[in-house]
C-alpha positions in Angstrom: 17.3 -129.7 -17.0 18.2 -132.7 -14.7 21.8 -132.9 -16.4 23.0 -129.5 -15.1 26.1 -130.0 -13.1 26.8 -133.5 -14.4 29.7 -134.2 -16.7 27.5 -135.0 -19.3 26.8 -131.5 -19.6 30.2 -131.0 -20.9 29.8 -133.5 -23.5 26.6 -131.5 -24.7 28.3 -128.2 -24.7 30.8 -129.8 -26.9 28.4 -131.2 -29.2 26.8 -127.7 -29.4 30.0 -126.2 -30.3 30.5 -128.8 -32.8 27.2 -128.1 -34.6 27.9 -124.1 -34.3 31.1 -124.7 -36.2 29.4 -127.1 -38.6 27.0 -124.6 -39.8 29.2 -121.5 -39.7 31.5 -123.6 -42.1 28.4 -125.1 -44.0 27.0 -121.5 -44.4 29.9 -119.9 -45.2 29.6 -120.4 -49.0 26.2 -119.0 -49.4 27.3 -115.9 -47.6 30.3 -115.3 -49.6 28.7 -116.6 -52.9 27.9 -113.2 -54.0 31.8 -112.1 -53.5 32.5 -115.4 -55.3 30.0 -114.9 -58.3 31.7 -111.6 -58.9 35.4 -113.0 -59.0 34.3 -116.2 -61.0 31.3 -114.8 -63.0 28.9 -117.7 -61.9 25.2 -117.9 -63.2 22.5 -119.2 -61.3 22.4 -122.6 -62.7 26.2 -123.0 -61.8 25.8 -121.6 -58.1 22.9 -124.2 -58.0 25.1 -126.9 -58.7 27.8 -126.0 -56.5 25.4 -125.8 -53.6 24.0 -129.0 -54.4 27.4 -130.8 -54.7 27.9 -130.6 -51.1 25.2 -132.9 -50.3 26.7 -135.6 -52.7 29.5 -136.4 -50.3 27.2 -135.4 -47.4 24.3 -137.8 -47.7 26.5 -140.8 -48.7 28.5 -140.0 -45.3 25.5 -139.3 -43.3 24.9 -143.2 -43.4 28.5 -144.2 -43.6 29.4 -142.0 -40.6 26.5 -143.4 -38.6 27.5 -146.9 -39.3 31.1 -146.1 -38.3 30.1 -144.6 -35.1 28.4 -148.0 -34.2 31.5 -150.1 -35.4 34.3 -147.8 -34.2 32.9 -145.4 -31.6 31.4 -142.1 -31.9 34.3 -140.3 -30.1 36.6 -141.3 -32.8 34.2 -140.7 -35.9 33.4 -137.2 -34.6 37.2 -136.2 -34.1 38.3 -137.5 -37.8 35.1 -136.1 -39.3 35.6 -132.6 -37.7 39.3 -132.5 -38.8 38.5 -133.7 -42.4 35.6 -130.9 -43.0 37.9 -128.5 -41.4 40.9 -129.1 -43.6 38.4 -128.9 -46.7 37.0 -125.5 -45.4 40.6 -124.2 -45.5 41.3 -125.7 -48.9 38.5 -123.6 -50.2 40.5 -120.5 -49.9 42.5 -122.0 -52.7 39.7 -122.7 -55.5 40.4 -121.3 -58.9 36.9 -121.4 -60.5 33.6 -123.5 -61.0 35.2 -126.8 -61.0 37.8 -126.8 -58.5 34.8 -125.3 -56.1 32.5 -128.1 -57.4 35.0 -131.0 -56.3 36.0 -129.3 -53.1 32.4 -129.2 -52.0 31.8 -132.9 -52.5 34.8 -133.4 -50.2 33.8 -130.8 -47.7 30.4 -132.8 -47.7 32.3 -136.0 -46.9 33.8 -134.5 -44.0 30.8 -133.1 -42.5 28.4 -136.1 -43.3 29.0 -138.0 -40.2 28.3 -135.4 -37.6 24.7 -135.3 -36.8 24.3 -139.3 -36.8 27.5 -139.5 -34.9 26.2 -136.7 -32.3 22.8 -138.8 -32.1 24.8 -141.8 -31.1 26.7 -139.8 -28.3 23.3 -138.4 -27.0 21.9 -141.9 -26.8 24.9 -143.3 -25.0 25.3 -140.3 -22.4 21.6 -139.3 -21.9 18.8 -141.5 -20.2 15.6 -141.8 -22.0 13.8 -138.7 -20.5 16.6 -136.4 -21.3 17.2 -137.4 -25.0 14.9 -135.1 -26.9 16.2 -132.0 -24.8 19.9 -133.1 -25.4 19.4 -133.8 -28.9 17.7 -130.0 -29.3 20.3 -128.5 -27.6 23.1 -130.2 -29.7 21.1 -129.4 -32.9 20.6 -125.9 -31.9 24.1 -125.2 -32.8 23.0 -125.5 -36.4 21.1 -122.0 -36.4 23.3 -120.3 -33.8 26.2 -121.2 -36.4 23.8 -120.0 -39.3 23.2 -116.8 -37.2 27.1 -116.2 -36.7 27.8 -117.1 -40.3 26.1 -113.7 -41.8 28.0 -111.3 -39.7 31.4 -113.3 -38.9 31.8 -114.3 -42.6 30.4 -111.3 -44.3 32.8 -109.0 -42.1 35.8 -111.1 -42.7 35.1 -111.1 -46.5 34.5 -107.5 -46.9 37.4 -106.9 -44.6 40.2 -109.5 -45.7 38.5 -111.1 -48.8 36.2 -114.1 -49.0 39.3 -116.6 -48.9 40.4 -115.4 -45.4 36.9 -116.5 -43.9 37.5 -120.0 -44.7 40.9 -120.3 -43.3 39.5 -118.8 -40.0 37.0 -121.3 -40.0 39.3 -124.1 -40.6 41.3 -123.1 -37.6 38.1 -123.2 -35.4 37.3 -126.6 -36.4 40.7 -128.1 -35.8 40.8 -126.6 -32.3 37.7 -128.3 -31.4 38.7 -131.7 -32.7 41.7 -131.4 -30.3 39.5 -130.6 -27.5 37.0 -133.2 -27.9 39.7 -135.9 -28.2 41.0 -134.6 -24.8 37.6 -134.3 -23.1 35.6 -137.0 -24.0 35.1 -140.8 -23.8 33.3 -143.3 -25.9 30.8 -144.0 -22.8 30.4 -142.3 -19.5 31.7 -145.5 -17.7 35.1 -144.9 -19.0 35.4 -141.1 -18.0 37.3 -140.7 -14.8 35.2 -137.4 -14.3 31.7 -138.9 -14.2 30.6 -140.0 -10.8 29.2 -143.3 -9.6 25.9 -141.4 -8.8 25.7 -139.6 -12.3 26.7 -143.2 -14.0 23.8 -144.7 -12.2 21.4 -142.0 -13.2 22.4 -142.4 -16.9 22.3 -146.3 -16.8 18.9 -146.4 -14.8 17.4 -144.1 -17.3 18.5 -146.0 -20.3 16.0 -148.6 -21.8 16.6 -152.1 -22.1 16.1 -152.6 -26.0 19.4 -154.5 -26.7 19.6 -157.9 -28.2 21.5 -160.7 -26.7 25.3 -159.6 -26.2 26.5 -161.7 -29.2 23.4 -161.3 -31.4 22.7 -158.3 -33.8 19.9 -157.1 -35.8 20.9 -156.8 -39.5 21.5 -153.3 -41.0 18.9 -154.2 -43.5 16.2 -154.8 -40.9 17.3 -151.5 -39.4 16.9 -149.4 -42.3 13.9 -151.2 -43.7 11.9 -150.4 -40.6 8.8 -148.5 -41.6 9.5 -145.7 -38.9 13.1 -145.3 -39.9 12.1 -145.1 -43.7 9.0 -142.9 -42.9 11.1 -140.6 -40.9 13.7 -140.4 -43.5 11.3 -139.4 -46.2 9.7 -136.9 -43.9 13.1 -135.5 -43.3 13.9 -135.4 -46.7 11.2 -132.9 -47.2 12.1 -130.9 -44.1 15.7 -130.6 -45.4 14.4 -129.7 -48.7 13.3 -126.4 -47.0 16.2 -126.2 -44.8 18.9 -126.5 -48.0 16.7 -124.1 -49.9 17.1 -121.4 -47.1 20.8 -122.1 -46.4 21.6 -122.1 -50.0 19.6 -119.4 -51.9 18.2 -116.9 -49.3 21.1 -114.8 -49.1 21.2 -114.4 -52.6 17.4 -114.1 -52.9 17.8 -111.1 -50.6 20.7 -109.6 -52.8 19.2 -110.6 -56.4 15.5 -110.2 -56.1 15.2 -107.7 -53.1 18.1 -105.4 -53.8 19.8 -105.1 -50.5 23.4 -104.5 -50.2 26.2 -107.2 -49.4 26.6 -105.7 -46.0 23.1 -105.6 -45.0 22.5 -109.2 -46.1 25.2 -110.5 -44.1 23.4 -108.8 -41.1 19.7 -109.5 -42.3 20.1 -113.1 -43.1 21.2 -114.2 -39.4 17.7 -113.2 -38.2 16.0 -116.5 -39.1 19.0 -118.4 -37.7 18.3 -116.8 -34.3 14.6 -117.8 -34.0 15.8 -121.1 -35.3 18.3 -121.7 -32.3 15.2 -121.0 -30.0 13.2 -123.4 -32.0 15.5 -126.1 -31.5 16.2 -125.4 -27.6 12.4 -125.2 -27.3 11.6 -128.2 -29.4 13.6 -130.8 -27.6 12.4 -129.6 -24.2 8.8 -129.2 -25.3 8.8 -133.0 -26.5 10.4 -134.5 -23.2 7.9 -132.3 -21.2 4.9 -133.7 -23.2 6.4 -137.3 -22.8 6.9 -136.8 -19.0 3.2 -135.6 -18.6 1.5 -137.9 -20.6 3.8 -140.9 -20.9 3.0 -141.1 -24.7 6.2 -141.3 -26.2 5.2 -141.3 -29.9 2.5 -138.5 -29.2 4.8 -136.3 -27.7 7.3 -136.3 -30.9 4.7 -136.5 -33.6 2.4 -133.4 -32.1 5.4 -131.2 -31.8 6.8 -132.2 -35.2 3.7 -132.5 -37.6 2.1 -129.0 -36.3 5.5 -127.2 -36.6 6.4 -128.6 -40.0 2.8 -127.8 -41.3 3.0 -124.3 -40.5 6.5 -123.8 -41.5 5.6 -125.2 -44.9 2.9 -122.6 -45.2 5.2 -119.7 -44.0 8.0 -120.6 -46.7 5.4 -120.6 -49.7 4.0 -117.2 -48.3 7.4 -115.7 -48.2 7.9 -116.1 -52.2 4.7 -114.0 -52.4 5.8 -111.0 -50.3 6.9 -107.8 -51.9 8.4 -105.8 -49.2 12.0 -107.2 -48.1 11.6 -106.9 -44.5 8.3 -108.4 -44.4 9.7 -111.4 -46.4 12.7 -111.5 -43.9 10.0 -111.6 -41.1 8.2 -114.3 -42.6 10.8 -116.6 -43.4 12.0 -115.9 -39.5 8.9 -117.5 -38.2 9.0 -120.2 -40.6 12.7 -121.4 -39.8 11.9 -121.1 -36.1 8.9 -123.3 -36.5 11.0 -125.6 -39.0 13.6 -126.1 -36.2 11.0 -126.6 -33.3 10.2 -129.7 -35.4 13.8 -131.1 -35.6 14.5 -132.7 -32.2 11.7 -135.1 -32.7 12.9 -136.8 -35.6 16.1 -137.6 -33.8 14.1 -138.9 -30.8 11.8 -141.0 -33.1 14.9 -142.8 -34.5 16.2 -143.3 -31.0 12.9 -144.8 -29.9 12.7 -147.2 -33.2 16.0 -149.4 -33.1 18.2 -151.1 -30.4 20.7 -148.9 -28.9 23.9 -150.5 -30.4 22.5 -149.6 -34.0 21.3 -146.0 -33.3 23.9 -144.5 -35.1 23.5 -146.5 -38.3 19.6 -145.9 -38.2 20.4 -142.2 -37.9 22.8 -142.3 -40.6 20.4 -143.7 -42.9 17.7 -141.4 -42.1 19.9 -138.3 -42.3 21.4 -139.5 -45.8 18.2 -140.4 -47.4 16.9 -136.9 -46.0 20.0 -134.9 -47.4 19.4 -136.3 -50.9 17.3 -133.1 -51.0 20.5 -130.9 -50.8 21.8 -132.7 -53.9 18.3 -131.9 -55.9 17.1 -129.1 -54.1 19.4 -126.2 -54.5 19.7 -127.3 -58.2 16.1 -127.2 -58.9 15.8 -123.7 -57.3 18.7 -122.8 -59.6 16.9 -124.1 -62.7 13.8 -122.5 -61.6 15.4 -119.1 -60.8 17.2 -119.2 -64.5 14.2 -120.1 -66.2 11.6 -118.1 -64.9 13.7 -115.0 -63.7 11.9 -115.3 -60.4 12.0 -116.8 -56.9 8.2 -117.1 -56.5 7.7 -120.7 -57.7 10.9 -121.8 -55.7 9.4 -120.6 -52.6 5.9 -122.3 -53.2 7.6 -125.7 -54.3 9.5 -125.6 -51.2 6.3 -125.0 -49.2 4.5 -128.1 -50.9 7.4 -130.5 -50.3 7.4 -129.5 -46.4 3.7 -130.0 -46.6 4.0 -133.6 -48.1 6.8 -134.3 -45.1 4.5 -133.5 -42.3 1.5 -135.4 -43.8 3.6 -138.4 -44.3 5.0 -138.7 -40.9 1.3 -138.0 -39.5 -0.2 -140.9 -41.3 2.8 -143.6 -41.2 4.6 -143.3 -38.0 3.0 -144.7 -35.0 5.6 -146.6 -32.9 4.0 -150.0 -33.6 6.9 -151.5 -35.6 9.4 -150.5 -33.0 12.4 -152.8 -33.7 13.9 -154.3 -30.3 14.8 -157.9 -30.9 17.0 -159.6 -33.6 15.7 -161.7 -36.2 17.2 -165.1 -36.0 18.2 -167.1 -39.0 
C-alpha cells in the first residue's frame, strides 16, 4: 500500500480498531443472548424485537451522524459517538428484563449510528482517490475482525463471570479508544504536526477536484436524491438484511436448530467473521487494483460488488437447506467472506458520486436507508421461526433479498449522474 509508513497509516489503524470495537460491542448481544434468554425467559419473537431495536436508533443516526461530520467535523463526531455507545454498552449490564433491554438497545444504536459514515468522511479527507477503496476496506475489515473476536471473548467472559461482565469490559475498551483518537487525530492532514509536507502534497495531489465554489453548497435534497446515492442505499439495504440476519440470529440458529453447546457456539460462530475480514481487506485492494489497471472507475466498483453479492446470496439460501451443522457453518463462512468482499465498493461509489464536503451526509443517508433492514429483518426472522418452527424459510428469504440487491445495483448505477456542481437558485 502506498500509504505504508505515512502518518495516515496511524489514522487508518485507529479507524480499524474503532470498527473492531464496534462489532465486538454489536455482536456481544447475539453471543450473550442464549445466556440472557435463560435469565429473562425470552421467546423468539421477543428476541427478534430486541435485535431489531438496535437499528431504530442506528439507522436514524447513520444519516444524522454523517451530516454532523460534514458540519462539525469527523474527528469530533467519532469521539462523541464512540464514548456514547460505550456508555450504553456498559449500562446493558444493568438491564432487568425485556423492556429495559429494548430501550437500551435503541440508545446503543444511536451511539453506534455515526461510525461508518463518519469513518468514510475521514477516509475521504485523509486519502487520495486511488487509495480510498483500499483504506475503506481496511477500516471496514475491523467489523468482521470484531465479530470473530466477539464469540470467544464475550462467550468466555460470560461463561467465567456472567454475561453482564462482558458488557462492562467492552465499555472500557471503547472509552479508551475515544481518548486515544482525540489525542492522535486532527480534522484534516494539514492540521496535524506529524504529517510531512511530502505526505500532504501526496494526499492533496491525489484528491479529486469535485468541490463547488467555496461559498456555494449542493443542497442536502440534491445529495440524497442523486440516483447513485438512492440506488446504492437500496442495494446496501439488501446487503445489510443478510448481515443483520447473520449477526443477530446465526448464534441462536446453531444452538436452537443444530443443538451445539454454548461453548462450541462461541468458537464456531467466529469462523465466518474471519473470512469476512479477509473479504474486506481483499475487496478494497481488488477494487483499487482494477481501477488502476483499467482506468474504469465505476466498472471496478460494480464488477467486484455485483459478482460477490450474487454468489453470497446463493450461499445464504443454501445454508438453510443443509442438515449437517459443520457443513452449514462452512457454507455460511463462504457467504460472509464474499458478502464482505463486496462492501468496500459501496463506500467507494458514494465517494465518487457527491462533492467531498458532503461525503459524510451522502454516506450517512445511504447507510441509514440500508440499516432500516436491521429494524425489520431480525423481527421478520423471529416471526418466521416462531410461526414455522424452522429457520429454513428465513435463510431462503435472506438469499432472495441479496439477489435483488445485486441486480438493482447492476442495472441502475452507472456513474452518469455524478453530482459535482451545485444547482443555483
